[in-house]
N, C-alpha and C positions, 0 to 999 in steps of 0.2 A: 455514532452521538449524536441524539435532537440536537443543531447549531439553535433552534429555537431557544434553548435550555444552558446555555454555555454561559454562564457567570461572567463571562471576557464580554460579553456582547454588552455588559452597561457600558464601558467604555467607549464602546465604536457605537453606542447611542449618543454619548456626550457631544464625539468627534463631530459625528453625524450633523449634531444641532451649531456645535462650533464652528464648521465649515461652509453652516449654509446650502445642507445639502437636500433639504427639504422640498425646494424648489424644482428638483431636476428630477424627470420624469421616470418610473421605476425600468419601463424599456431602456431608457439608457446606460442603467446599474445593471441590468442584466446581461446587456453585449458587452461594456466594459468587464467582467465576469464579476463583480466585485460581490462576491458572494457572503460575506458581513451583514454588510449595510441591506443587500435583499432580505435576508434572513431578518434582520431589524425592522422592517416596514412590514414582513409577512407577520411578524408578533405584532406589529400595531394594528392590525388589521386592513393594512394599505387597499384602496381597489386594484385590482390585478386583471384591467380588462383596459387600460394603454395597450398601442397600438403605435407602432414606429409609421409617422405623419406620410412620407413618399412611398413606402411597399405595402404599407396596412400588413406589418409582422407583428404576431402576437407577441409575448413574451416567452413560449413556447418557439416560438419558430427564432427566436432571437437567441433562444439556449441553446436550440441544435446550432444554428447556423456556427463554421468555425469566422475565427477573425483572429487578428493579430493578437492579442492576448493569450489567443490557444497554446501560442509557442512553451511558455511559460509551466503551461500544465493544462493541459485538453482534457484532463480528469473534473474541471472546475465545471465547465458548461454541464457533466452530465451532473453534479452534485445541484445546482441551480436545478437543474430541469424534473431531479428529484422531487425538492422543494416545492416546485412551484406546483406538481403535480398533485404532491401528496396533500394540499389543500384544498383541493377538490372544489376550488372557486375558478378555473380554468376548465371553458370545454377544448379539449384537446384534438378536436375536427373543424375548428374553429379556420378560417381563408385567409389568404390574402389576395393581394390585389390581382394576380397570376391566377387563380382557384385553388393554393399547392396548401395543404396542411403539412403541421408540420410533421406527417409519417411520410411525404411527399420530398420534404426537402432532406429528412435524414436519407431518404433512400441516394437524393442529388448525391448528397455531400458522402457516399458510404462508407454510414456511420453505423455497424452492427448495433452498438451497443445504445446509441440512442433509439433506434427501431426498436430494439427489446422492451426498453423501459417505454416506449411510448404504447407498444404493445398491451404490455402488464396493465397499464391504463385506459384498456378496452380500447385505442384508436381502433378507426373502421377503414376497414384493408381498402372493402371498392371504391372510398370518395376517387372523384373524377374532377381536373384540375378546368382549367378555361380552353385546354388543349383535346381535351379527352382522355386526358391519362390519368391509369393509377398508379399509385407506388412502384408498383411491381413493375409497370411498362418506362416508367422512368429508368428504374435503377438497373433492368434488361439494358435501353438504349445507351445508358452511361458506362458499361463495364463491371457496376458493382454486383460481381454473382454472389458475394458474403450474403448483401442484405435481399439480393434478391431469392434466394435460398431461406432464409427466415421469413421472409415474408411468405411462400410458399409451403411454410412447413406448417405457418399462422393459420394456413388456410385458402391465402388470395388464389383467387382465379384466373385460369392459363388459357390467355388467349390464340393461340398458335400464329396467328396471323401479324399479331402486335409486338410478341415477344421473343427473343431469341432462344426457342428452347432448344434447340439441338446444342448450345455453348452452355445454357445453363446447367446440359446433362454432362458433359463433359465435367465442369463444378462441382456438382454433385458427386460424382463417382469419385472424384480426386480429392471431394472432401466427407468422403464416405457415408454421407446422406443419406441412408436408402427408404427416409420417408418423401423428400424430396422428388429423387430418382423414379417413385412408383410415378407418383403427382404427375411429373414430366413424360413420362413414357406413356400413361393412359392420355396425356396432353396430344397425343402423336410425336417426339422426339424422335428422333431415328438415331436408334441404338449404333448404327454403323456410320454416324458422323465421327472424324478426324478432327484431331488439333490441327493449331500452325506447323506440330511436329512432327504428321503425318501417325501419329500416335489414336489408335481406335481406345472407345469405352473399352474393351476388354482388355486391351493392352496397358492402360492405367488402371483397371480394378486391378490386376495380378502386379502389379508394380505398387500398390499402397494394400498389399496384401489381403484381400477380402474376396476372398473364398464367396462370402454370402453374395456380394454385388455380382460375381461373375455368373450365377445363377438367377438370377434375377433379372441381366439382361440376357442371355440366353434363353430365357424363357420369351422374353420380350420379344427375339428375333421375328417370329411369328404369328406376331398380334393379327387381326384382321377387326379391323373399326367397323362396324354398322351401328349407326345412330351411336346412340350414347353405350350401346352394350359390345363389351370387347368380349370376344373369345378367338380360341385358337385355332386354325388351319385344319387341326382333326376336327373341332367343333364345326365347323362351315359346311353346311351342304351343297352341293352344285348352283342349285338354285337362287342358293343368297348369292352364290359368286356370281351367276350372271344378272341379279337384280341390281349387286355392287358396281357391278362393270356397268351396265345399260347405260347410266344417265352420262358416262365418259364418252358413248361412242357415240361418232361423227359420218357425215356423209363421205368418201371417199369419192374421189375423183379421180379417174385413170388420167394419165399422163398419156398426149399425144403428141407427137412429135410433127414439129412445125416445117419440114420434109416435107411429112406425108401430103398437109395441108395444100402443098405449094402442088402437088401432082393432081391432086382432087378437082386443083383448079384449071 
């Protein structure tokens, strides 16, 4: 139901004027989860570019953030988020004082629903905050695997040095998320990784009843990575193996016994 067309909003508008709420900034009503008053303001064509003064959070940041009001019904924040995005008047990639977009905040909060809503409205996956982190990096850092997998499914780039790809592979297998599994394996995730209980990805795949998952994992066992191409060990020639190993070779200094040095003196 479109709340902007709800007849009961006439009474809300009267209360809005009676209580003198017209002077309240829109961002405060968003943070308080007052969806009816927010809807009234949207229907009146109110400016939606206001920010919370301290953090420079936009209305979208505040809609995504959890607060005490969410204890009564966290769904309200998602309803408000949808309402705001539906207007098309707010850029979903605006940043707060820390360089976080609303998608960064969703990753930090671990909110899959907010993440999916923002992605539906074309939020950018690769925006960097002031610390050089993408939403995927933040989701991985704070252990929000569900959000991380949603971002990977949407096409987020996997940086093996800044994302815990092995832990995410375990989560993807447990979630039967084939697309994320394939991307993580291509990103050099260790398919022999074990979780905190000593379970391998193979064992988890068997426990969740995924024969297809097991085939993907077993097929990845002999992957050899060369540049951006992926080949199985059967397809790799001896020359290519030598080329791959060569950069890792170092000069070996033979061990010399201190006793031998003394004898020579």
